[in-house]
N, C-alpha and C positions, 0 to 999 in steps of 0.2 A: 438617416439612411447615408449608405455608402454612395460615394459619388461614381456614375458609372464608367465615365471618360477621362482620359488623359491625355496627354499631349503624344504621348508610341504607347501604343499595346503591347508588351511585350507576347510571345506566345508560348505555353507549354507544350511537354512531354504528357500523357496521356495514358492512360489503362485502362480496362478494362474497370480494374477496381472490382471487391465481394460486397455482397449483401448487406453483413452482415461484420460491425454491430452498427445500428445506424446511428448517423451523425457526423461527425469530421474524426476519425483516428486517424495513427499510424499505422500508417500499409507495410504490405508482404513484400516489395519492392521497393524497399526504400523511400517513398513518398509517402504524401497525404492522401487517406481514404474518406472521400464522403458518401454518404449512402442519404437514402430518405426516402421513407416509405408514401408511397401516393399512388394509393391504386387504383385513380381514376384518371390519374394524369397519363397527354396522347403526346408530349414530347417534352424534354427539360433543358434547363439552360443554365449549365453555374457561374455565377458570375466571380470571379475573383479580383481582389485588387488590383489595380495596375497592369492588370493583361486579358488578353483579349479574350471575347465569352468563350465558354467551352461550351456547344451543343453537341449533346450526349445521343447517341445512336439505339435503334433497338434492331437484333437482340446484344449488342455487346457490351449495353452497359444498363438493362433492365432483368430483372429479375425477380419475379413470383410480387408483383408490383409493385416495386421499387428500383428506384434509379440510380445509379451507380457510379462511381469512377474510383480510379489511382491519379492522383497528382505531382510529378515531380519538379519540383524546384530549384533554381540554380544556386539558392541560397537558404539558411535556415527558413520557414517559415511562421515561424511565432509570431500571432501580433497583425498579422493578416484578415484582413478582414475580408466575407465572403455572405452574396448570397443568394437565393434559387429562381429561375423563373419558370412556370411551366403553363405546359396548356394541354388548358380540362379543355371536356368538351361544357356543348351548351350545355346550363342547369335546363332543368324543368322549370317551368313556368309558373308562380307562384300564385294562390290561391288568395282571391283578391278579399283584403283587410274586411272588419267588421265595416259596414256603410258602402263598401266602396262597392262600384256594378265593374265586374271581370270584363279586361280588355279582351280577348280577342286574339290578343297578338300574339303570334307563333315567338318563340324563344328565338334571339340572338341564333348566328350560323357558328361555328367553332374559331375561338381566336386566342390568341395567344397572349394570356394574361403578366401584364407587364408588373404586375404587385413584384416587389422586392419581396422574399418570403422568408421571415427568419428560420433557422433550422430548428425546428421543436425540438431536436436536441442536444442543442448548442452547450457547450462546458462555461467558456466565454465569451463578454457581450463587450463591445467598445463603448459602453454607456460609462460615466464617471464615476468620482469617489467620493468618501461622506464629505467632502466640503463641499460640494455642488447640488445638499439635498435640499428641495424644490426651488432648485433657482430654472427662473424661464426665461425662454428667450437666448437672445446672444444670439454667435456665431453659425452655434450647432441650431437655433432651430426650437420646433418641438421638440418630444423625443422620442426621435425612431431609431430606434440600437440596431444592427449588425451584428452577426457571428463573429466572433474571432478563432482564425487557428488557434488551440492552445497551443503552450512548449509543453509536451508529454512526457519530458521527464521531470522537470521540475515535482509535479503534483505526485508523481509516483515514489519518488526520494524522501518523502514528507518523512522527517525522523521523529518514530512515535517516540522515544526514547521507551520502548519499552514495558509504556504503561499499555494495562488491560482495560475494561469494559469491567465497571465493576460488577455486572452480572446480576443485582438484585433480581429477586423476587415482587412480581405484582403487588403480592401483602404489603410487603415491609417500601414500598414507596410512602414520602411527606413532599407531594409534587407545587412547584414555585411557575406559577403563571408568567413570565413576564415577553417584556418588548425589549429588543437590542437594543434600538436608542433610546427610550425612555428610560432604562434604567441609570445612567452614566450621564446623558446627554447635560444633568444640571450640572450650573458653574457648580457648586457644592458640592458631585463628585469629586472632585483635585484627583481626579485621573490622572496616571503619567504622561507629559506631555498632550493637555487637556485639547488646545484649538484642533491637533491629530484625532485622537484617540477616544474622546469625550462622544457616547452613543456611537460605537463599533464594539464589532466581535472581538476587542484589544482593551478598550474599555472595559464591557463585562467582563473580562478575563479574571481585571483587577478585583472585583467586589466579590470574590469569592468568596475569603473568610467573611461577609456578611452571612453565607449561605450558611457555610460551615456552623459556624456560630447558633445559627436559629435550626441548627435542624434538621434543613433543606436534605434529602438527597437524588434528588431528583427536579432538572426545571425544561420547565414547557415552555418554549420559543413562539412568540405570533410568529405569522410567516417571516421568513426567512428568505424564502426563493425571490430571484429578481423583481420586484414589481416597480410602476412608474407612478410614486411616490405626486408626482406632480397633477396626477387625473383627477383635479375636482376643480372644478369651474369657476365657483365659488368664493367670495372675502369673506372677510372677518367685517361683522356689522358694527363695530366698536375700530378697529385699527386699520381696517383697509387693508392688510394683510391676506394673502393667499393661504387660503384652509388647504390643506393635501389629504390624500391617501394615506396616511399615517398607521393603520393597523397592518393594512397589507396585505388584504383578501383582494386583490389583484392581481394574479400569478402572472407573466408576462413570457418569462425562461429557466422551465421547471428544472432544467440542472443546472441553475448560476449562477451559485450563492449571491443576493443580493448587495450589490457594489456600491450602494453608500455606506453599508456598517463596513467599509474597508477604508481602514488607516490609510495605508500606505497606497493605493491604488490613483489619484491627484486626483484633481478634475477633467485631468483627459483622458482617464478612460482607459482600457487595455488594449485595444484598436489602431491603428491610425499612427503615423508620428515618430521616430525618431525608429532607429535600430540597434542592435544590439544589445549588449547585456538589460541594459535598462527595461528599456520596452520587452526581453524577454519574460523581466522578474514582473514587471508588471500584470502581467498577460493572468497569469496565478495570483497574484496576492488574496484576489478575495478567496478562495481557495484554499492557502496555507493560513493561512489569520482563523477562517472558519474551523480548521481543524487544529489552529494550536487551541483553541477557545475550547474543543472536543477532548483534545489530550487536557487540558490542567483540568478542567471539571473531572472526568475519569481517575485523573492522582489522586484527586481528594475526595473518592470515593460519590460523588454523580454525577447521575446518566441524565442524557439529552434526551429530549421528544420533541420530535416539530411537529407545530400545529399547520398540515400541508389544506392545502385548498383544490381538489380533483375536480370538483361540484361544479364549477365553472369558472372561469379563464378573467384575462383584462382586456382581451381580445375588441377592438373596436364598444371601451364603457367611452361612456356623455356621448355619444356618437362618430369621436373618433377614429380617420382611418390613416393615421401618423405609423403604422406596423402592422403588417400581414403571420398570420404562422397558418393554426391550425383551420381556419375555414380555407385560405385559402390551397390547401392541402389535397384535405380529401374532406368537405364543410359536412357534412352528412354520415363521416365515419366516425369525425368526432366528437360533432352535435348533434344531440336530442333534437330533430325538426319537425316540422311537425305541417304538413302542406305546405311545405317552401319557408317557413318562418322559424326560428329560433323559437323554442320552450320556455318560460321560465320560472324551474322549481327554488332557486336561489334567492329572490328577491333581486337578484343583478343581471337576471337573462341568462343569456347564451351558456344553458345547461349542456356539460358535458353527455358525451354519449359513453356513460363510463364500462357498458357490459359490449358493447360493441368489442369484438375479439381484437381489431388493430388497435381498437385507444384503453381496451384490456392491458394490450403487451401495450403502449407504451407506459403505462402508467406503471405496472410491474418493473419495468427498466427502470424507469425512475427513481421508485422505493431500495430498487437492489443498490441502485448506484450511492444515496445515498446511506444505508444500510451499511454495504462493505466498503465503498471507498471511504468515504466522511466519518464512518464509524460510530451511526448513528442509534439509540438504545429504541427506538419506538417513537409513531407517529401519533399524531389524534387528527383525523378527517371529518374536517368543516363539514354540516351537512349533509351527511353521511348515507341518508336515509335518498338523497339523490343519486347517490352512484349503487344506488340498488334498483332503478329503476331499466326496465326494457325500453323498447323501441316503441314499445304504444304508449310509455310515460309511466306506467300499472309497476308497482311495486313488487320485486318477484321473489319468492322465498326463498328461492337460491339462485342469484346472482352469479353470474362468470367469474367478476374480479373476486367478490368475496370469497369465491370459491381455493380461485388463484390465489389470493394473497397467502389466506389463513392454510394452503398444503404446501405453498415454496419452499421446500427444503431449505434455500438459503437464507428465508428466511425467517428459521423455527425457533429465532433466539428473539427475534425483535418482538416487542410490546405494541399490539393496538386500540387504538381507545376510539372512539365510536363518538361522532358526536349525533344524538339517533333521531333527529328531526331534520326535516328541510321546511319551507316556507309554503307547502304543501299541506292542509288544514281537514281532516282528521287523518288519513291515509301518511303524511306521509312523519305523525309523533311515534316513534317505533322506543320509546324508553321501556328499557324490560324483555324485547322484542326482537334486535337485532341478529340476524340471524347467521348460524356458528359457524358456516361457509363449507361444512359436510364434515371434518376432522374430527378426530378424538379428542380432543380437546377443544372449550373452546376458547378461541386467539382473541374475541376482540372482549374487552371491557368498556364501560358507558359511562357520558355524561350522566348523570343521573338529574334528569331536571324535577322529579316529582322531591328528591332530595330537598333541594335545593328552594321548592315551595310553599312543601311544610312546615321547614324548620323557620320558614321565615314569618308563618303563620302562627306555632305555636308560642316562639319566641318573644312576639310581640307581641303576642296577647288576646288573638282570634280565637273566641268562641266556636265551636263547631259538635256536631255532636260526636262523630268517629276523627276528629282530629288525635284527639289524645294516643287512641288507639295507632293512628298513620304514624304520628312522631315515634313514638314505642315502634311501628315495621322500620320505619326508618334508620333510627340507631341500632337498631339491629344489624345491619348490614341490605334492609332490602330483601329478603325471604320473597316476599311475592309476587317480586319480579323475577327475582335472579333464581331462584329455587328451583324448581320443575326443568327450567330447560338446560340443569346442569352445573350452570354458573354458582361460584360463593361469591360470599361479601366482597372479595375484592374487588372484583369487577363492574363495583357499583364505584362509581367519581364521585365521591361523594363532594357538594362544593357550597359556598353560601351566594358570593361575589366570584363575576368573570370577569374577561376586558368587557363584555358588552354586558353594558348593565351597572345600577349603583356602584361605588366601591363600596366596604364597607362604612364608612366616614360618611357617606353619605346615607347609607340607607336608616339610620338611626337618624337622619338630620331633614332629611325631607321626602316629602308627602307628593306633590310632582314634581317630575323631570323639569327640569332647566335647562333648554336649550338653545335657547336662540341665537348661539354666537355660534351656530351649525350653519345660519343665515336656511336652513332649511325647515320642515315638521319632520321627524323622525325620533325613533328611539321607543320603546314600550312604554302605556300609557298606567299598564298592570303591572308594579314594581313589588308587591306585597310591601309597602317600607312603613312606618312612622315617623315621626318629626320627634318624639317627646315631647309634644308641646306646644313649642314655638317651629316656623317655617324657616330653616336655613339659620345662619349664624346666629348665636344668643350670645347672653352674654348672664344669662340666669344660672346660677350656681346648681341651683335644682335640673335644671334642663341637662344643663352640662354632666353633674354629675349621672344623668340617665342612661346617659349614651354612653357615655365611658362605660358602666356598667352592661346593656344592653350587649355595648362589642365585643365585653367580654364573654356574655350568655353565646353568642353564635359561638364565638371561637371553640369555645366551648365543647357544645354539638357537633361544632364541625371535627373536632382532634378523638372526642372521647364514642365517639359512636365507629362499629362495625364499618369497616368500606376501607377504600384509597382517598385519604384527605389531601385536595388542593386549594393554594394557598396566591390571592392574588397579588404580585408583586403592591408593597405599599400600605397591605393590609395589615400590614406587624406594625405599621405607628399611624395609621390612620390618617389614614391620606384621604384627599376629598380633592372632586371632581367642579365642586362648585352646583351642585347637583344634574349635572351635564350625566344623563345615562347612555348617552351613543359618543363618545371621543372619536369616530372614526377619520372627523375630517381634522382633528387639533391636535397640533405641538407640545406646546407646552405644558398643559390643562394634565399629561400624561406623565411629565416626569416627577421621577420619582425625586425626594427631596435628601438628599445627605442629612443636613444640618436639623431638620424636622425630627429625623431619623432618631440623630444622636439625641432630642431631647427628648423623646418619649424612652430611652434605653433606660431607665428603671422604671417605667410605666408600660406601657402598651404592651411593647418591642418587649420586655421583661416577662410576661404573661403566657405572649407568646411562645418563644422560646423554652420557657418550663414546662409550660402544657404541651410541646411537639415531644420536649425531654420525658414528660410525666407518660404521655402516651408507648413512647416507647419501650422504657424499661417495664412496661407491662400489656406486652409488644402480644404475649397469649391473650389475653382479650379482645384487643382491636385488632390489627392484622391478622386477619382467618382467613382462612380457603375453604372453609366450611360452618355451619349453622352450627355443630353442635358444646355450645358455651353453657356453662352450669352460670344461669341467671336466674334469681328470683325476685318477683314483684314488691316493690316493698311497698303498698297498696293496693284496696281492694275494689274503688268504684270507677267500676271504668268508663262508669256512663254520665260522670258530676265535668258538667261542661266546662269548669273550673280547670285551667291547663297547670295543674301539679301531677310530676310524673319520677317518678322512685321505683330502681332499680337496684340491685345490690350485684356480682359480677366475683365468683369465687376464681382463683387462679385455680388450673389442673392441678394434680396430684403429682410432685416429681418422681422420677424415677431411681433405683435403686439406691445405692449408700450418700448421706450428705457427706458434704466434706469440705473444707477452708474456712471453716467458723473459731471465733479467736481464742483464743488459749486462756480469756478472763472469764466465758461465758458460761453459766451456773443452770441457777433451775430452771425448769420449764413455768410456764403458761398452763393452766388448768384443760382440765377436758373442756369439749368445743360443744355448743348445744346447736340443734337445726334453729336457721333461720323461719321466721317469718312470712310470711307470703304467700301465696302460685308460684310455684316452678313452672318455667319456661324455660324452651327453647334447647335439649337435651343432657344429656348424658355428659358428664366432663370428661373435659380432652386429656388422654395419657402421657399424651406426650412431655419430653420435659423441657424445662424453663427453659430459654436463650440464655448465655450467656452476657453477661452486662459488659460493655468495654464503653473504654473512658476516650473518647475524642468525636465530633462529629454529633453533639449534640445527644450522647446513648448514657445512661446513670453506671454510674460505681457503686455497688456495693458498699455499705458505712458497717461497722460491730457497735453501734453506741449502746445496743441490747434494749429489752422492752419490760414494760412491768406492767399489769394487768390496772392496779388502782395505786391510789397517791393522794399523800396528807401534804403536799406542796401548797403554798399559798395557792389563789383563785386569782381570776378578771374578768369583769365583766365585758362581753362585746354588746354591740348596736343593738343586738338582734335579745338579747338578755339570756341569750343559752351560756352557762357556766361552763367554764376551760378550766384544764390544769395543766402548767407548764410544768412539767417532774423533771428528776434527775434519775437515771434509767440503767440500775444496773445489766449486764449481761447476763443475759441465757443459751442455752445449750438446746438444742432441736433434739425432742422427746420422740415415746412415739403416740404422745399426744398431740404431737404438732400438728396445726394446724395451717392449712395453704392462705395465707395474704388473701382480703378481697376489697373490693373497693365499690362504697358506698354511692352514689352516684344522685342527686337531687336537682328537678328544673320547678322552679317557681312561677310560673312565666303569667304573672295576672298581677292585680291589684292589690290586694291581700297580704296581710303578711301569714305566713301556713306552719306549722308544726312538719317534722319530717320523724316518722320515727325512727327508732335505733332499735335495731333486733338486740333482746339480750344475748351474753355467751359470745359475746366482744368487748373489745377495748377498740371505742374504735379513734381516730386520728384525724384531725382535718389537715387538709391540704388545700383544698381550695375554697373559698369562701370572692363570687365578684363583688357582694356590695358592699366588703371592708376598701380602704384603699391601698395601694401598693404602702411597704413591702410586705403590706396582712393579707392582698390577694391569694395568694401563689406562696407555698415554701418553697426556698432553695434545695432542699431537703430532708427526708420524712424523720430524720432525726428533731428538727426543729418545728413538729408540729403542734398541734398541741390537743390533750385529750380533750374529748369531751365526757363530762361527766353525765347521769341522768337517762330516762329511757328516750326526748324527743329532743332534736336540735328546731327551733326555732327561725324558721328562712322569712329578709323582707322581700317584700314588692319585688318582680322582675330580677330575681338571683337567681347563680348556678352553686351545688356547692358538690365535693367532691370528698369524702375520709374512706380510711383505709384502717381496717383490723390486719397486726401482725405479731406474729407470735415468738420469730429469730434473727436473729441477728442481719442475717442472708437475707432478710426480705424489706429492708435498709436501704433505700436507695439515693444517692446525690443527684438529684437532676442540670450534671454542671453539662458543658459546652466544651468547644473548643479553646474558647478566652482564658477558662479557667484553667488551661494544661498549659499557660502561656506563650502557646505559639503563635496568635492571632500576627502580629506584629510580624516575628519570623517569614508568616507566610505572603501573610502584603509586600513582607520587601524582594520574596524572593517573586514573586509575580509581576511583576513593579519592573522586578533586570529581567524576566523574560518578554515581557513588552517592549523595552527599551533597544530589545537585539531589532538587528537585519532579519527581513526576509533568509538572506541565505542559510542564517547563525541553526534555520528550523527544518535546511536541508540536509539526507546523507551524501555526504564526500563521494564526491564518482558513483554519483548516483544511487548509493548503496550498496552496489555490487563491490566484491569481496576476494582476494582466492580464495578458490573450492579449497574442501576440506582432502587429505588423504593423494595428497598427490607426488609422496612418496612412493607409492604402489606399482605392482603394477597390473598394467593395461590392461582391461578386461577384452578378452577376444569374444566378434562377435559370431554366432553362428553362420557356417557361407548360408546360410538360405534367406539371411536375412538381405536385401537389396540396397543394391547403394547408395548413396547418399546421391537426390537433385539438385542441380541448380536450380535456384528461382526463378517464374518465370518471366520475361523480363518488360519493359510495358513498349507500348509502343512508340516507332521511330513522327510518327506521323499524329500529329497535333490536330486538334480535334475545333472547329472552327477559325476561322481570318478575319 
């Protein structure tokens, strides 16, 4: 916290200021405007570093419950710290805690609250940069940040280089959940200037080629608002090192990018010490670096979703009171109270009173700031059910906050994702029923926890009378959850793993959590996991083989399901946390290992990359806004508790003439016959297939030709199915053309199981998770093997994908940016961006340029227009001596 006394305290010139915007902003009279909405405060004092206290007066500095003033500084104020002190009325007596007797004492009389209050709308803090991560003690003592007057010109002059947001549809997203620090902090990340940039926004930016190669087009960043990573009082039981608040779900300052994710800020922070350009540059370093990351992600077609925590704050966590903000401003307005005590619907205490009008407006201002100024594409609301609670703590069917967010015209382009539960059961579990906000379109997608749980149970082989049907519903987009409310499959954010819980590797390696390193009892005991025969690390080849197969099976269920898939960072190579399913306080255990990822480049990483490409190539089947797919179930025994499921998806018929065929095209495949089984899901979609583009993991059509049969030599695979590799003369589409179909089958049990192959199709094998790489998934359709016969024998715990196709334009190459030869070029360019100075990211002259039309005649004003007026002058009388 900033010092309150100096050898000589200078006086400032102070004007009335204005109500809006809240926080610290440029004044209209050439000064700096300060505004704090504190409706219960009966007096307010603004403390500015190095100057005498400014005691504000009513009504001059008071409007609609806010205290405000405009301050003229003798020199550039960027980097000067400030805070508020308020006179609050006495708080009502608290109800006696359980087991205590009422004291009967009267509330204390009104007095000045000497807490130094952190501006809830501060854009910059004086907390240090990346090199001070989890640093304790020292001259600064405990974490106690102050707000800092920003350099108003530099952030506004950021050069976006005419890069626009990708503007992707929700249905087309492939989401990648990642932590900024963990993505590049490992020494093997080898980012440019590793000591300064590892674990920062600039470090993350340098790994964009990896995301492109995978086919990721949206990153969901764990909290990047300023948080106190030192807010964890425990030590690692083995190393004795301080644990940390790694995930960051305890926000300190909601308008400020996390300072320890800034490479240029340094250990001294953004305020105090130093003057001139160096100080001004540091003040805006974190914001400029975050904007740089957003710009470069957008440049390469990747959207940015922020994981935001408005359900509670970090204020008062672990009983500490080093800093104060919302509770000292207007506690009952910002926090959900019950008989004078904070409520706990979040598991972390101090639940935010999100539907109080004052709090709603503050949250809305914050979301607008990140969406409009920082150009973020969407928000994932943590424990969003708590944001629906009214003053009585009950879930509201039409909460103010959701209605305001959904209908705000400035946020019409923004994606909203709800984690539709909180820590209150059962009223806080709202999967499939999160409110719409009353708009014409349902704006909120949901983390589908039922998808996660059902897929885990099915793939690991649990038995249940309804499990097969539930799994089918999840694979088909969870219509039972979303259709009735007017939403589509895309509103289901499908995931197998997330930051809280087992990683994919640990899901198939551990039956029980291994959280002793947290020095606490934490984490869910119900993980729906299976260790495949041995707990933890194993050298048993059969166990290891089954684990590899199960990871591929989970990935197949994720990316071959209708809905919007989300992959957690590191699952693409099988990252392990040693069985810890709640690594909120661990640092090193969360780091992405780039050497381990490289070692799996031709294994699990390859499978993940090609599976995403396969999904994108057939987006009409999986990336959907409605449930009208042509699906046929390839089995009829729904009562059987054995976990076998098979279905066929047929691509929609294209509209209009077909062009772009190879000159070598010749005869067509014979007329199709109907597939067997019960058809569900509605009629065939009439829309044309989307064009296939090379780059970013999207497939490129080839024309190798297709034949229905072949006499070529056969080879035997382990499940004794007969496959044929044939040379394929090209064909031309005729009136008998049949759109391609995909047959997907899961054998999630301990027995070999035949999968029926309907007649009237020639089936090519694209995926068999039982086979070892590179046979587990094809690089392209032209490498696919023809499957002869009327069935395919599936080995235990495996997934297969077969494709029928009859024209060359139906053949795809599942390549990514690496195959385009641009991976190295992009990486080199991003390293260059990361190594240049902060000023290089800003427009010259603050972005101002000469207006056009300078040679034209002046436009005459109508005589009725009033003459321009000079702006009001600030008072010559200083406030506060």
